[in-house]
Short mmCIF file of the C-alpha atoms (twelve columns), coordinates in Angstrom:
data_MODEL
# 
_entry.id   MODEL 
# 
loop_
_atom_site.group_PDB 
_atom_site.id 
_atom_site.type_symbol 
_atom_site.label_atom_id 
_atom_site.label_alt_id 
_atom_site.label_comp_id 
_atom_site.label_asym_id 
_atom_site.label_seq_id 
_atom_site.Cartn_x 
_atom_site.Cartn_y 
_atom_site.Cartn_z 
_atom_site.pdbx_PDB_model_num 
ATOM 1   C CA . MET A 1   8.824  193.538 127.552 1 
ATOM 2   C CA . ARG A 2   12.320 194.476 128.632 1 
ATOM 3   C CA . GLY A 3   13.027 194.887 132.300 1 
ATOM 4   C CA . HIS A 4   15.344 196.758 134.656 1 
ATOM 5   C CA . TYR A 5   16.077 200.444 134.786 1 
ATOM 6   C CA . ASN A 6   17.475 202.114 131.619 1 
ATOM 7   C CA . ILE A 7   17.437 198.789 129.755 1 
ATOM 8   C CA . ALA A 8   17.256 200.523 126.372 1 
ATOM 9   C CA . GLY A 9   20.284 202.758 127.078 1 
ATOM 10  C CA . PRO A 10  23.067 200.277 126.267 1 
ATOM 11  C CA . GLY A 11  21.334 199.164 123.055 1 
ATOM 12  C CA . GLN A 12  21.067 202.796 121.957 1 
ATOM 13  C CA . VAL A 13  24.752 203.465 122.590 1 
ATOM 14  C CA . TRP A 14  25.930 200.191 121.013 1 
ATOM 15  C CA . SER A 15  23.779 200.817 117.933 1 
ATOM 16  C CA . TRP A 16  25.252 204.295 117.621 1 
ATOM 17  C CA . GLN A 17  28.835 203.131 118.202 1 
ATOM 18  C CA . PHE A 18  28.896 199.742 116.447 1 
ATOM 19  C CA . GLY A 19  25.729 199.475 114.375 1 
ATOM 20  C CA . PHE A 20  24.264 196.658 116.483 1 
ATOM 21  C CA . PRO A 21  22.185 196.754 119.690 1 
ATOM 22  C CA . TYR A 22  23.438 193.496 121.272 1 
ATOM 23  C CA . CYS A 23  25.513 190.320 120.695 1 
ATOM 24  C CA . ILE A 24  28.446 192.480 119.587 1 
ATOM 25  C CA . ASP A 25  31.743 190.775 118.772 1 
ATOM 26  C CA . LEU A 26  34.750 193.101 118.567 1 
ATOM 27  C CA . THR A 27  37.398 190.379 118.195 1 
ATOM 28  C CA . LYS A 28  37.908 191.028 114.480 1 
ATOM 29  C CA . GLY A 29  39.707 194.247 115.409 1 
ATOM 30  C CA . SER A 30  38.719 196.242 112.338 1 
ATOM 31  C CA . HIS A 31  34.933 196.064 112.645 1 
ATOM 32  C CA . ALA A 32  32.060 194.929 114.834 1 
ATOM 33  C CA . HIS A 33  30.203 191.723 114.072 1 
ATOM 34  C CA . MET A 34  26.810 190.514 115.345 1 
ATOM 35  C CA . ASN A 35  25.445 186.994 115.208 1 
ATOM 36  C CA . PRO A 36  22.801 186.083 117.828 1 
ATOM 37  C CA . GLY A 37  23.123 182.416 118.676 1 
ATOM 38  C CA . GLU A 38  26.892 182.715 118.385 1 
ATOM 39  C CA . THR A 39  28.053 186.046 119.842 1 
ATOM 40  C CA . SER A 40  25.680 186.641 122.773 1 
ATOM 41  C CA . SER A 41  27.128 186.511 126.271 1 
ATOM 42  C CA . VAL A 42  25.051 183.410 127.066 1 
ATOM 43  C CA . ASP A 43  26.334 181.659 123.911 1 
ATOM 44  C CA . LEU A 44  29.941 182.476 124.811 1 
ATOM 45  C CA . ALA A 45  29.406 181.310 128.388 1 
ATOM 46  C CA . MET A 46  27.762 178.038 127.335 1 
ATOM 47  C CA . ARG A 47  30.783 177.275 125.128 1 
ATOM 48  C CA . ASP A 48  33.106 178.320 127.982 1 
ATOM 49  C CA . GLU A 49  34.739 180.940 125.744 1 
ATOM 50  C CA . VAL A 50  35.185 183.607 128.416 1 
ATOM 51  C CA . ASP A 51  38.322 184.483 130.368 1 
ATOM 52  C CA . CYS A 52  36.580 186.928 132.671 1 
ATOM 53  C CA . PHE A 53  32.929 187.907 133.043 1 
ATOM 54  C CA . VAL A 54  31.997 191.549 133.648 1 
ATOM 55  C CA . ASN A 55  28.298 191.811 134.477 1 
ATOM 56  C CA . VAL A 56  27.217 195.453 134.003 1 
ATOM 57  C CA . GLY A 57  23.851 196.679 135.265 1 
ATOM 58  C CA . THR A 58  22.034 193.375 134.991 1 
ATOM 59  C CA . ASP A 59  21.442 190.245 137.008 1 
ATOM 60  C CA . ALA A 60  22.933 187.316 135.132 1 
ATOM 61  C CA . GLY A 61  22.663 185.293 138.330 1 
ATOM 62  C CA . ALA A 62  18.862 185.468 138.193 1 
ATOM 63  C CA . HIS A 63  18.184 185.588 134.453 1 
ATOM 64  C CA . TRP A 64  20.731 183.297 132.813 1 
ATOM 65  C CA . PRO A 65  20.520 179.531 132.366 1 
ATOM 66  C CA . ILE A 66  22.179 177.879 135.365 1 
ATOM 67  C CA . ASP A 67  24.704 176.068 133.127 1 
ATOM 68  C CA . ALA A 68  25.883 179.412 131.700 1 
ATOM 69  C CA . VAL A 69  26.296 180.793 135.236 1 
ATOM 70  C CA . LYS A 70  28.307 177.710 136.229 1 
ATOM 71  C CA . HIS A 71  30.654 178.275 133.268 1 
ATOM 72  C CA . VAL A 72  31.309 181.958 134.026 1 
ATOM 73  C CA . LYS A 73  31.848 181.152 137.712 1 
ATOM 74  C CA . LYS A 74  35.002 179.227 136.671 1 
ATOM 75  C CA . HIS A 75  36.571 182.596 135.812 1 
ATOM 76  C CA . PRO A 76  36.864 185.997 137.491 1 
ATOM 77  C CA . PHE A 77  33.298 187.329 137.835 1 
ATOM 78  C CA . ILE A 78  32.805 191.084 138.307 1 
ATOM 79  C CA . THR A 79  29.466 192.837 138.764 1 
ATOM 80  C CA . ILE A 80  29.095 196.588 138.231 1 
ATOM 81  C CA . ASP A 81  25.671 197.533 139.557 1 
ATOM 82  C CA . PRO A 82  24.227 199.939 142.113 1 
ATOM 83  C CA . ASN A 83  22.121 197.156 143.623 1 
ATOM 84  C CA . PHE A 84  22.732 193.928 145.450 1 
ATOM 85  C CA . ASN A 85  21.277 191.035 143.465 1 
ATOM 86  C CA . MET A 86  21.963 187.377 142.742 1 
ATOM 87  C CA . ALA A 87  24.822 188.230 140.361 1 
ATOM 88  C CA . SER A 88  26.505 190.526 142.884 1 
ATOM 89  C CA . GLU A 89  26.178 187.828 145.554 1 
ATOM 90  C CA . ILE A 90  28.020 185.214 143.462 1 
ATOM 91  C CA . SER A 91  30.548 187.647 141.959 1 
ATOM 92  C CA . ASP A 92  34.179 187.684 142.973 1 
ATOM 93  C CA . LEU A 93  33.955 191.488 142.975 1 
ATOM 94  C CA . HIS A 94  30.921 193.785 143.186 1 
ATOM 95  C CA . ILE A 95  31.566 197.436 142.286 1 
ATOM 96  C CA . PRO A 96  28.635 199.667 143.248 1 
ATOM 97  C CA . VAL A 97  28.001 202.766 141.131 1 
ATOM 98  C CA . ARG A 98  25.645 205.731 141.422 1 
ATOM 99  C CA . ILE A 99  22.240 205.501 139.745 1 
ATOM 100 C CA . ALA A 100 21.796 207.851 136.770 1 
ATOM 101 C CA . GLY A 101 18.731 209.990 137.353 1 
ATOM 102 C CA . VAL A 102 18.692 209.321 141.089 1 
ATOM 103 C CA . ASP A 103 22.033 210.209 142.679 1 
ATOM 104 C CA . GLU A 104 23.763 211.214 139.447 1 
ATOM 105 C CA . GLY A 105 22.494 213.310 136.562 1 
ATOM 106 C CA . GLY A 106 22.345 211.727 133.139 1 
ATOM 107 C CA . VAL A 107 20.326 210.414 130.242 1 
ATOM 108 C CA . VAL A 108 18.073 207.414 130.756 1 
ATOM 109 C CA . TYR A 109 16.197 205.647 127.953 1 
ATOM 110 C CA . ARG A 110 12.619 204.517 128.426 1 
ATOM 111 C CA . MET A 111 11.642 201.057 127.164 1 
ATOM 112 C CA . ASP A 112 10.302 202.674 123.980 1 
ATOM 113 C CA . ASN A 113 13.775 204.221 123.355 1 
ATOM 114 C CA . VAL A 114 12.788 207.782 124.288 1 
ATOM 115 C CA . PRO A 115 15.733 209.506 126.029 1 
ATOM 116 C CA . ILE A 116 15.022 211.468 129.200 1 
ATOM 117 C CA . GLN A 117 17.552 213.865 130.742 1 
ATOM 118 C CA . PHE A 118 17.550 213.626 134.542 1 
ATOM 119 C CA . LYS A 119 19.116 215.725 137.267 1 
ATOM 120 C CA . ALA A 120 20.295 214.089 140.460 1 
ATOM 121 C CA . VAL A 121 17.602 214.040 143.145 1 
ATOM 122 C CA . LEU A 122 19.805 212.637 145.916 1 
ATOM 123 C CA . LYS A 123 23.408 213.163 146.880 1 
ATOM 124 C CA . GLY A 124 25.353 210.038 145.943 1 
ATOM 125 C CA . LEU A 125 27.288 208.139 148.574 1 
ATOM 126 C CA . SER A 126 30.827 209.351 149.137 1 
ATOM 127 C CA . GLY A 127 33.353 207.148 147.352 1 
ATOM 128 C CA . VAL A 128 30.790 205.583 145.010 1 
ATOM 129 C CA . PRO A 129 31.619 206.582 141.413 1 
ATOM 130 C CA . SER A 130 29.228 207.196 138.552 1 
ATOM 131 C CA . ASP A 131 29.277 204.749 135.635 1 
ATOM 132 C CA . GLU A 132 31.245 207.288 133.611 1 
ATOM 133 C CA . GLU A 133 33.822 207.874 136.358 1 
ATOM 134 C CA . LEU A 134 34.315 204.136 136.883 1 
ATOM 135 C CA . PHE A 135 34.730 203.340 133.191 1 
ATOM 136 C CA . ASP A 136 37.115 206.286 132.756 1 
ATOM 137 C CA . MET A 137 39.226 204.902 135.631 1 
ATOM 138 C CA . ILE A 138 39.219 201.416 134.073 1 
ATOM 139 C CA . TYR A 139 40.067 202.794 130.627 1 
ATOM 140 C CA . GLU A 140 42.860 204.972 131.998 1 
ATOM 141 C CA . ARG A 141 44.375 201.974 133.811 1 
ATOM 142 C CA . MET A 142 44.098 199.764 130.708 1 
ATOM 143 C CA . CYS A 143 45.894 202.407 128.631 1 
ATOM 144 C CA . LYS A 144 48.629 202.653 131.235 1 
ATOM 145 C CA . LEU A 145 49.095 198.861 131.403 1 
ATOM 146 C CA . THR A 146 49.150 198.486 127.616 1 
ATOM 147 C CA . GLN A 147 51.219 201.651 127.137 1 
ATOM 148 C CA . THR A 148 48.736 203.097 124.655 1 
ATOM 149 C CA . GLU A 149 47.546 206.656 124.289 1 
ATOM 150 C CA . PRO A 150 43.948 207.164 125.399 1 
ATOM 151 C CA . ILE A 151 41.589 208.384 122.694 1 
ATOM 152 C CA . TRP A 152 39.478 210.167 125.289 1 
ATOM 153 C CA . LEU A 153 39.896 211.388 128.897 1 
# 
């Protein structure tokens, strides 16, 4: 059984965008590649093949092998999550975001991959962005730094 809120959402989007639900390698440039046992985040961490670790909506601090956590801690460690957890506690930077379906409207996937459209039930905290707003800000900044035209925004 998968755990955590909206756990099926990323797999749905990655499958739609890249053809694979997890362990996605985009380093080839022209196409996505998937090879569990080689391209998962834990595999990359265990081989110390990361320059920076961005932990999005999960708790790698609680659920990863301790040796993998020790490897990623050698590098900048960023957690993007609405909650405080073990990963956010050991991160160099914790960026809180609004929760889709609680203080932000959005689509959430049940564990059986059924999408549910939610409206916000609470007013989100001032200054706390939604996932979409945060990733748009990051993407816009990356485009500016690399002097490339954004393909969305």
